[in-house]
C-alpha positions in Angstrom: -12.1 -3.2 -10.4 -8.6 -4.6 -9.6 -9.1 -3.6 -5.9 -12.7 -4.8 -5.6 -14.0 -1.7 -3.9 -15.4 1.6 -5.0 -12.6 4.2 -5.3 -15.1 7.1 -4.8 -16.4 5.6 -1.5 -13.0 4.9 0.0 -9.9 6.9 1.0 -6.3 5.8 0.4 -3.3 7.0 2.5 0.3 6.2 1.9 2.7 7.0 4.7 6.5 7.2 4.5 8.3 5.9 7.7 11.9 5.7 8.6 11.6 1.9 8.5 9.3 1.6 5.5 5.8 2.8 5.2 2.1 2.0 5.2 -0.9 1.7 2.8 -4.1 2.6 4.6 -7.5 2.2 3.0 -10.8 3.1 4.6 -14.4 3.7 3.8 -15.6 7.3 3.9 -18.9 6.2 5.5 -18.6 4.1 8.6 -21.9 2.4 7.7 -20.5 1.2 4.3 -19.8 -2.4 5.3 -19.8 -3.6 1.7 -16.7 -1.6 0.7 -15.2 -2.0 4.2 -15.4 -5.8 3.8 -14.0 -5.6 0.3 -11.0 -3.6 1.6 -10.5 -6.2 4.3 -10.5 -8.9 1.6 -8.2 -7.1 -0.8 -5.4 -5.9 1.6 -4.5 -9.3 3.0 -4.2 -10.6 -0.5 -2.0 -7.6 -1.5 0.1 -8.3 1.6 0.6 -11.9 0.5 1.4 -10.9 -3.1 3.9 -8.2 -2.2 5.5 -10.7 0.2 6.3 -13.0 -2.6 7.5 -10.2 -4.9 4.3 -10.1 -7.0 3.5 -6.4 -7.9 1.1 -7.2 -10.7 -1.9 -5.5 -9.0 -0.3 -2.0 -8.9 0.8 -2.5 -12.5 -2.8 -3.3 -13.5 -4.2 -0.3 -11.6 -1.7 2.2 -12.9 -1.0 0.6 -16.3 2.8 1.0 -15.8 5.5 -0.7 -13.8 5.2 1.4 -10.6 8.5 3.0 -9.4 10.2 0.9 -6.7 8.4 -2.4 -7.5 11.2 -3.9 -9.5 13.6 -3.5 -6.6 10.9 -4.4 -4.0 10.4 -7.7 -5.9 14.2 -8.3 -6.1 14.7 -7.5 -2.4 11.5 -9.3 -1.2 13.4 -11.2 1.4 14.4 -7.9 3.1 10.9 -6.5 3.4 8.2 -7.5 5.8 4.5 -6.9 5.1 1.8 -7.1 7.7 -2.0 -6.7 7.3 -3.7 -4.8 10.1 -7.5 -4.5 10.3 -8.7 -1.0 11.1 -12.2 0.2 12.1 -13.0 1.4 8.6 -10.9 -0.9 6.5 -7.3 -2.0 6.8 -3.7 -1.2 6.5 -0.6 -2.8 5.1 2.5 -2.1 7.2 5.8 -2.3 5.3 9.0 -2.7 7.2 12.7 -3.0 6.2 16.1 -2.4 7.6 17.8 -2.7 4.2 18.8 0.6 2.7 18.1 -0.3 -1.0 14.7 -1.8 0.0 13.8 1.3 2.0 14.6 3.5 -1.0 12.4 1.3 -3.2 9.5 1.3 -0.7 9.7 5.1 -0.5 9.7 5.4 -4.3 6.7 3.2 -4.5 4.7 5.0 -1.8 5.7 8.4 -3.2 4.4 7.4 -6.6 1.2 6.3 -5.0 0.7 9.6 -3.1 1.3 11.6 -6.3 -0.8 9.4 -8.6 -3.8 9.0 -6.2 -3.5 12.8 -5.3 -3.9 11.8 -1.6 -2.3 14.9 -0.2 -0.3 12.7 2.2 3.1 14.3 3.3 6.1 13.4 1.2 8.3 13.6 4.3 9.6 10.6 6.1 8.5 10.3 9.8 9.0 7.9 12.6 6.4 5.1 12.9 
C-alpha cells in the first residue's frame, strides 16, 4: 500500500551503474493503465522525497532502515534523482560522482535486488 500499486501486477528492477543506479517499475500487462498511472504518480513523489533525504517510504515497505539510506540522506547534496516516464511505468535515475554516495546508492540498490528477488545483476555496469 505504501507504493499505491499492485505488487503482483508490476515488475521492479534495480540497476547498478558506475555513476549510481536506477529504479525501474513497470506493469506486466501493457493494458493495465490503473497500475501504470499509479507507478507514474508514485515515482515522481519518491524522486522528490529522496532528493531531500527522506527515505521513510523504503523503511515502511521493508520495516527496517534500508542499507545505504542513512548515508544517502546525509550526502543528499551529492546525489541527483531524476524521474523518467517509460512506456509501462517509470524510472528513477540516481546519479553521483561522490565515492561515499556511490557506495551508499549501491548498498541501497543491492538490498532492493535481494529483498524483492528481482534477479537483477549485482554487477556494476556503465549507464
